N, C-alpha and C positions, 0 to 999 in steps of 0.2 A: 485256851488251848494253844499250844506252841505250834508254829508253822513247821510242817514236815519238809524234807528235802524236795519232795514233789511240789508242794505248795510254792516253795521258793523258785524252783525251775519254771513253773507255770507263770509266776509273777515276772521272772526274767523274760520269758517268751512274750508275754503281754507287753512289757515295756519296749522290747525291741520291735514288735509289730507296730505299736503306736508311733515310735520314732520314725520307722520307715514310712508309714502311712502319711505322716506329717510332711515328709520330704518329697513325696511324689507330686508331679504336676496334676492338675485337676482332672485331666483326661486319662490318667494312669491308675487303673485298679491294681490290686495286689496280683491278680492273675496275669495282667498285662506286663507288669514289671517282672514277674517270674519268667514269662516267655522271653522278654528282652534279655534277662540274665542268662538264660539257657543259650540264646543266640550269641551273646557276648563270649561265653565260654566255649561253645562248640564251633562257632563261625557259621557261615552260610550252611543251612540245613534244609532237608526236605521236611514237609509237614509230617510225614510218617516218623522221621527221627525226632521231631519236636514232640509229637504225640507220645512217644515212648519216654522221652526225657521228662516231660511234664506229667506223665501218668494220667492222661486224659484221652478221651475218644478222638479219633480223627475229625469228626464233625465239630467238636469243641475247638480243636486247633484251627480249623477253617474259619470259624467265627472270630476267634481271637486274632488270627492273622488279618482277616478282613478289617477289623477295627483298628489294628495297629498300622496297617497300610493306609487306611483312610485318614488317620491322624498324622501320617508322615514319619512314622518310626521305622518301618520296614519296607522293603521292595521285594517283589517276586520276579524271578527270571527263569527262563528255561534251563533245565538241568543239562549240562554239557554231554552227559553220557547216557541218560535215560530220557527219551523224549516224552514219556508219559508223566515224568515228575517235574516239579517246580522247586527251585531253590528260594528260600526265604533268607534275606540278609538285612542287617541293620543299615539304615541310612547313615551317612557321615555324621549328621547331628546326633542321632541316637547312639552311635558308636562312641562319640565324644562324651555324651551324657553317662553312658555305662562305664567308661574309663574313669570318669570323675567319681561315680558311685563306688567303683573298686578302690580308688584312693581313699575315699571317705570311710569305707569299711576297714581298711588297713589302719587308718588313723584312729578310728573308734576302738578297734581291737587293742591297739597300743595303750590308749587312754584307760580302757577297762582293766587291762592287766596291771596297770600301775597300782591298782587297789590291792593287789596281792604282793606280799613281800617277795623280793627278788629270789630269796633262797627257797621259796615255796612254789614258784611258778612252774617248774618242771613237774612236780608232783600234782599240782592243780590241773595242768594240761593232760597228764596221763589219766588222772581220775575222770576228767571231763570226757576224754576219748573213750574210756571204759564204759561210762554211763551211756554215752551216745551209741556205742556199739551194742550194748545190751538192749537199749530201747529199739534199735533197728531190728534186732533178732526177735524181740517180742512182737513188734508190729508185723514183721514178715510171717510169724507163726500165728498171728491173730490172737495172741495171748494177753493183749493189753485190755484192761477193763477198768472203768471208773465206778463200777458197782451200780450203774444206772439201769441196767437191764431189768433187775428184779423189782425196782421201785416205780416203774412207770404206771401212771393211773389207768 
């Protein structure tokens, strides 16, 4: 049986996940790196803002921030305008690590795109954007199914 486009997208996703996992420090899980990535892009944030960006419960964010703080990746400080809130920020070492990760992502993207002929790159990126946009729509409408619901024992 020939691999479908979805099969190839899933294989791509799996390879990217494995590559990222191999590059993390031992104390960094995928969810911790995701939280650091959010802070890298948003800057110092409240746990409420992190909860929304990560699409997890506030309790989960608290546990995540506790672990990241204990490991020396983030700090908590009082919010300057809301005394009930706390700001979470990357430590200088974590900020440097995330900047390096951003550079590595840019380099990898360049290397991956070299596999596509220069004259095809614009079309490839437009197609990728279209597929990604459609998947976001389907996920938002909960219309994505892998056919597993009917076959559960």
